[in-house]
C-alpha positions as CSV (number, residue, x, y, z in Angstrom):
1,M,-16.2,-0.6,-7.8
2,T,-13.4,1.5,-8.9
3,H,-10.3,1.5,-6.8
4,I,-9.1,5.1,-5.8
5,P,-5.3,5.2,-5.4
6,Q,-4.1,6.4,-2.1
7,S,-0.7,7.0,-0.8
8,L,0.4,6.2,2.7
9,H,0.2,9.9,3.6
10,D,-3.3,9.7,2.6
11,I,-4.3,6.7,4.6
12,Y,-2.3,8.0,7.8
13,P,-2.7,11.7,7.4
14,A,-1.9,12.3,11.3
15,D,1.6,10.2,11.0
16,A,3.4,12.1,8.1
17,D,6.7,12.4,10.4
18,L,6.3,8.8,11.5
19,L,6.1,7.4,7.9
20,R,8.9,9.8,6.7
21,N,11.0,8.3,9.7
22,L,10.0,4.8,8.8
23,K,10.8,5.2,5.2
24,A,14.2,6.8,6.0
25,E,15.1,4.3,8.6
26,D,13.5,0.8,8.0
27,A,14.5,-0.8,4.5
28,H,11.4,-3.3,5.0
29,F,9.2,-0.5,5.4
30,R,10.5,1.3,2.5
31,H,10.1,-1.8,0.4
32,L,6.6,-2.4,1.7
33,A,5.7,1.2,0.8
34,T,7.2,1.0,-2.8
35,R,5.5,-2.2,-3.4
36,L,2.2,-0.8,-1.9
37,D,2.4,2.1,-4.5
38,E,3.1,-0.5,-7.4
39,L,0.0,-2.6,-6.4
40,D,-2.1,0.4,-5.8
41,A,-1.4,1.5,-9.5
42,A,-2.0,-2.1,-10.8
43,V,-5.2,-2.3,-9.1
44,H,-6.4,1.0,-10.5
45,A,-5.4,0.0,-14.0
46,I,-7.1,-3.3,-13.8
47,D,-10.3,-1.5,-12.5
48,L,-10.3,1.1,-15.3
49,G,-9.7,-1.5,-18.0
50,A,-6.4,-0.2,-18.9
51,D,-4.8,-3.6,-17.9
52,P,-7.2,-6.5,-19.1
53,A,-6.1,-8.9,-16.2
54,S,-7.8,-12.2,-15.6
55,D,-10.2,-12.5,-12.4
56,E,-7.4,-14.5,-11.0
57,R,-4.7,-11.9,-11.5
58,A,-6.9,-9.0,-10.2
59,E,-7.8,-11.0,-7.1
60,A,-4.4,-11.9,-6.5
61,T,-3.2,-8.3,-6.8
62,S,-5.7,-7.2,-4.5
63,R,-5.2,-9.7,-1.8
64,E,-1.3,-9.0,-2.1
65,R,-2.1,-5.2,-1.7
66,L,-4.4,-5.8,1.4
67,A,-1.7,-8.1,3.0
68,I,0.9,-5.3,2.5
69,L,-1.6,-2.8,4.0
70,D,-1.8,-5.0,7.0
71,E,1.8,-5.5,7.5
72,I,2.1,-1.6,7.2
73,A,-0.6,-0.9,9.5
74,A,1.0,-3.3,12.3
75,I,4.4,-1.7,11.8
76,V,2.7,2.1,11.9
77,S,0.8,0.8,15.1
78,A,4.1,-0.7,16.8
79,A,6.1,2.7,15.8
80,R,3.3,4.9,17.4
81,V,3.7,3.2,20.7
82,A,7.5,3.0,20.5
């Protein structure tokens, strides 16, 4: 299965203003968003074969990406309520 890279704005299209505010005001969120972009690109490169990663590294990269997505989802949910 090929990974399709997605930006946060693709994942949360209705929350564009909220994402902009979080990136501007929350250094931790900004770090998570940057790391997610890096991991998204890495997973995509691995899937395409451009990065010949071991199965272990591919799995670890995917797990880290999903953990960051979970953390971002919690932050976005909390910010919607606030």
